N, C-alpha and C positions, 0 to 999 in steps of 0.2 A: 504494500500500500504506500502511495506517495505521502511524504511528510506533511502533516497538518495537525491542527489542534482538535480536529473532529474525533470524538471518541464513540465507541460502540461497545457497551457493556451489557451482557445478557440479563443481568438483574434489573435493568432499566426498562425491559420490554416484556409484553405478554408473550406466551409461547408462540402464538400464531404470527405476531409481528417479527419475532426473532427468526422463525423459519423463513419468512418472506425476505427479510433483509439479508440474512447470511447466505441464502440460496446455495446450500452445499451441493445441490444437484447441478449447479452451473447452467441452469436453464437459460435459453435464449429468450423465451417468453415466460413471464411469471405474472400471476394474478393473485391479488388479495381480495377475496370476495367476502365481505363482512356485514354483520348487522349494524344497526345504529349504535354509535358510541363504541365500536369495537377497536378503534385505533387506526382506521384506514388512512385518514388524512395525515396523521403524524408519520405513519409508515411511508406514505408517498413522499412527503417532504424530506424525510431522512434519507430515503433511497435516492432521491434526486441529488442530495449533497454527496453521497457515497459515489454515485456515478460521475458527478462533476469532477471529483478528485481522481478517480481510477480509470474511467473509460476514455482513453486518450488515443489520438491519431498519431501518425508518424512525426508530426511536429511537436509532440509532447503536450498538446492541448486537447481538451474535450470540447464537444459541440453537442449541446442538448436540445431536444425538442419536447415541449410540454403542451399537452392538449387538454382543454376544458370545454364544456358545452358553450360557455359564454365568457367574454373577457371580464365581465363584472363578477362572475363567480370565481374566476381565477384570481382577481385582485383581492377578493374577500377571504378565500380559504387557502390560497397558496402564496401570493406575492408578499403580503405582510408577515406571515409566519416564517417564510423563507428568509426574509431580511433579518428577522430576529435571530434565526439559527446562525446565519453568517456572522452577525455582530457578536453573538455569544461565543463563537469559536474564533474570533479574531481574524476573520477572512474579509478582506476589503472587497468592495463591489460598487458598481454604478448600475442604476436601473433607469432605462428610458421608457417612461410610461406611454409615450406616443407609439413607439415601436414594440412595446411589450418585450423588452430584451434586457437580460442581465449580462454584465461583463464582470468577470472575476479573474484573478491571477491564474486560475486553473482552466478557464475556458468560458465560453458563452452559452447562454440559455435563451432560446426563443420560444415565446408562447403563441400558440394558434388556437382557433376555435374548432372543436371537433366537427361541427356541422358545416364547415367550409374546407374540407380536406383538399379540394382542388387548388387551394392557395399555397399548399406546401410544395414548393418548387425549388430546384436549383441546388440546395445544399446537401452535403453528406453528413449524417449525424452519427455520433458514437453511442448515443442512448436516446430513448424516447419514453416518456411517461404519459399515460392517459388516465385521468381521474373521472370517476362517475360515467364510465363508458355506456352503461345500460340506460342512462337517462335519454340518450339519443335513440332515434329510430334504428331498426336493424340495418337499413340501407346505409345511413350515414356512419354508423359504427363500423360496419364492414369496410366501407371506403376509407375511413380514417386509418384503420389497422393496416389495410393493404398499402396505403400511401406511406405510412410510417415505416413498414417493413421494407419497402422499396428504397427508402432513404437511409436505412441503417447499414451503411457501408463505410463508415469512417474508421473502424478498427475491427480487429479479428473477433473480439469478444463483445461486440455491440449487443445491447439488451433493450428489449421492450418490456415495460412493466405497467400493469394495469391495477387500479383499485376501483371497486364499485360495490354498491349494494345490489343484490340480485333482484332483478325485475322480471320474474318468470323465466321462461326459456327464450331469453333474448340473445344477442350476438355473443356475449361472453360465454354463455353455456355452449353455443355452437363451437366457438374457438377452443375452449379449454376442456370440454367434456366430449362432445361429439367428434372433435378432431384432436383428441388427446394424443400426445406423442412424447417420446423420451426427452425431448429438449424443451418441454413445458412443465411448469410447476404451478399447481393450483392450491391455494391455502384458504381455508374457511376460518373466519374470525367471528367469535360470538360476543354479543353485547355483554353477557355475563362474565366474560374474561376480564372485564374492566372493573377492578375493585373501587375505583375512584368515582364511579357514577353513584348518584343518590339512589337509595333503595326505591324511593318513590318514582324515579324515572322508569326503571324496569317494570314496576308494578303498573304504571300508567300505560305502558305498551301492552301488557297482558290484559288490562281492562278494556282496551280499545281495538284490539286486533283479534281476528279469528285464528284458529290453529294453523292454517296454511300461511297466513301473513306473519305469524310469530316465527315459523320456521325460516322464513325469508329474512325478516327484519330483526330478529334476535339471534338466530343460529347461523345466518349467512348462507343458507342452503338454497339451491335452485328448486322451486316448486311451481306447479302449474297454477297460475293466478287467474286463469280463465274460469268460465263457468264449470261446475263440478267435473273433476277428472274422471274419465270413464274407468280406467284401470287403477283405481285407488289402492289396490293391494300390491302394486309394484314398488319395490324398494331396491335400488341399485346394490346396496351392500349385501343383500341376501339372494337376489335373483341372478346377478351377473357373475358367472364363473366359467372357466374353461370347460367345454363339453366336447369330448373326443368321440370320434366315430367308432362304434363297436361292431365289427363285421358279423358277429354272432347274433345280433339283434336285427329285426326287420327295419327297413327304411320307411318312415312314415312322412307323408307330405300333405300339408294343408295348401289348398290352391284357391286363389281368388282371381276371377276372370276380369281383366280390364283390356281394353284395346291396346293400351300401353301405359304402364308396364303390366305384364302378367306376373303375378307374385306367388312365390312358393316358400313356405317355411319347412325346413327339413329337420325332423326330430326323431328321437327314439325313446322308448319307455323301458326302464331297467326293471330288475326283479323287485326293487323297493317301490315300484309304481311311481318313480320319479320321471318327470318329463325333461328330456335333455334336448334343447334346440341347438343343433350343431351347425346350422348354416341357414342362410336365406338367399334366394335368387330372384332378381327382378329383370325380366327380359323386355326389351323395347322393340316396337315394330320396326322391321327393316325394309318395308316397302311392299309393293304389290306381290301377291303370291307367297308371302312369308307365312308359313304354318307355325305360329308361335307355340301352340300347344304341343305339337310334335317336337319342336326344338327344346321345349322345357323338359319333356320326358327324356329325351336323349341326353340332355345336359345332366340331369339327376343321375341317370344310370352310368354315365361316363365318370362322374365324380365319385360315386359310391357303388362299386360292383357288389351285388348282393343277390341272394336267392329269393328274397321276399320284398315286394314293394306294395305299400298300402297308401291309398290316396283318399283324402277327405276334402272333396271339392265343393265349391259353391254350386248349389243345385241348378243355377241358371245355365250351367254348361251343357245341360241336356237340350237346350233350345237354341243357343247362339252358335251358329256354324262358323268354324274357322276355315272350312273348305266347302265346296259345293256338295260333297257326298256324305260327310260324317259330322256328327256333333263333337264338341270338345270331350265329352265323357266317352264317346266311342273311341276317340284317339287315345285317351289315357288307358282305357281297358285293353285296347289292341297292343299297347306298348308293354303290357305285362303287369299293370298295376291292378290290385284288387280295390274296387270302389266301395267306400263307406259313405253313402249319401242316400237320402230319401229324395222324393220328387219335389219336395219343398224344403227350404232352409229352416233351421231351427229359429225360434224367436230370438231377436237380437238380445233381449234382456237375459234369456237363458244362457246364451253364448258368453255374454259378458260376466254373468254371475259365476259360470264355471271357471273362467279365467281368473277372476278375483279370488275365488275359493282356493285354487291351486297355488296362486301367488302368496296368499295369506298363510297357507300351510307350509310354505317353503318347499313345495314339491315341483315347482316350475323353474328350471335353470336355463339360462340363455348365454350362449357364447358371446364374448365381447365383439366379435366381428359382425354380429347381426345388428348393425347400426340402425337400419330402417325400422326394424321391429322395436328396438329399444326406444327410438325416438317416438314411435307410436304410443308405447306403453306410458311414456312420460307426458305426452302432449295431447293425445286425443281426449276430447272433452264432450260432454253432453250438451244438447240444446237446452237453452234456459227453460227451467221449469219442467223438464221431462227426463226420461231415461233413454231417449233416442240419441244416437251418436251424431254429433255435428259433423257433417260431411262437406262444409263450405271450403275447407282447405284441401284441395285436390291432391296434395302430396302426402296426406296422412290417411291412416286407417286401413290401407290395403293389406299390409303385412300382418297386422294384428287380427284383421278379419280372417286371413288365411289360417293362422294358427288357431283361432277360436273355433273353427269348424272341427278341427281334430280334437281339441281339448274337450269341447262339449260332447263329442261323440263318445270318447273314452271315459270321461269323468263328469257325467251330467249331474247337475244339482237337483233336477226333477227326473223321476223315473221315465225313461223314454218309451215312446211307442215306435217300435222298429218295423211296423207294417209298411210295406212300400219301399223297403231297402233295395237298392238296385243290384248289388252283389252281396250274397250272404254266405 
C-alpha cells in the first residue's frame, strides 16, 4: 500500500463492511448490498479513498470515476463526507464544484450522474464506484455499468465497486446473482449489524414494513417486491445445489410449448423421492421448416444417453402441429419418450401448490446452471388479487411451467384423476 495516513483497522468496521473493503477475493467487481443504516455509505467513501491511494496507472497516479443518481445526492452523501475523510487523514485536495472533480496528490476523482452514462467519455479510469445503483431504472443501471467497465483500463487491477439497497430483482441482482462469477464479490449488510443505531429506528422499520420489505431493507436481501411471489417456497440457500446426472435413473423432462423458445427442464427422482433438476434447455426457432420438437428430443437424448425417457408435456401439444402430419406429442412419443399427460392440463393452482410443497420440504434441488428456471422461481408473481400467474413478462414463467407439469404429476397435492392419461 502506498504511504498515507489512511488507516484501516478491523475493529472499526462491521463484519460485512470489512469483507467488502478488504476484498480478499481480489474481485474485479464487488457489491455491498445492505439494509438501511447498514454502513453502505461509509463503506463507499472509505473504499473510494483506498482506491484513490492504491489503484494507480503507469504514471503513478489514480483516476477515479464516481456515479450517483443525481449531483445533488452526490454532494449531500459523498462530497462533504469525503472532504472530511481527506482532512482527517491529512490529505490535501481541491474540489471544483462546477466540474464535480476532486484533485489530490494521489490522483483525480470525477463525479457523473448514473442516469446520463453517455456522458462518460474519453478517459481511462483505475477504479469506479457507483452508489445506490438500484434507484435507477434497469436500463440506465445496465448502461452505466457497461460504460464504466469499458473505461476501467487505467491499471491491471482496476475495480468496480457498487453499494445499494436492494430494490427487488433489479440490475444489481442480475449483475451479481444471475451473472455470478469468480471475479465478483457480493456482500449483504444488515441494519442490525449496526450497534450505533437507536433501538427505536429498527423497531420503526419493523412496525412499518411487511416481511418481504424487512428482508430487503433490514437484511439487505434480494426479494420479489412485486405482487405476491408465485413460488414463495423457493429459497436459494436450500434449493440450489449441484445435481449430477445419474445414468441408472430415468431421464424425466417437463416440456412447455412456445413458438420460441421451446422449454424443457431435465430432472431425475432418486430413491429418497428427491427431485434433482440437472439441466434446462431453451430452443429458439431457426426458420421455416424447423421441427423444434424433434430437435428438442434429439438434443435431450444426445446429452443424456439412457434407456428410459419420460416426458411431462403441456397438454396443448396434442393440438398444435409443428409439422403438417404429426402433433408435438406424436413426435415426442415417436422419439422414445413415455408420455405422462392427460388431455387437459392440471389447474395452475394445483401445479403451483405442488411446486411450493416440494420446495418447502427441501425435496426440490436445482443445479446452478439452470439460470432461467431459477430466475422464474424468484421473479414470477401472481396477478393482483388472484392466484393466477402474471404472464405480462414474456421472458418469465416458461421454464417453471415446464417443471411444474412433472412435479404435479409425480407429487400432487390433490389426489389425481388419471383417467384420460395418454401413455400408461
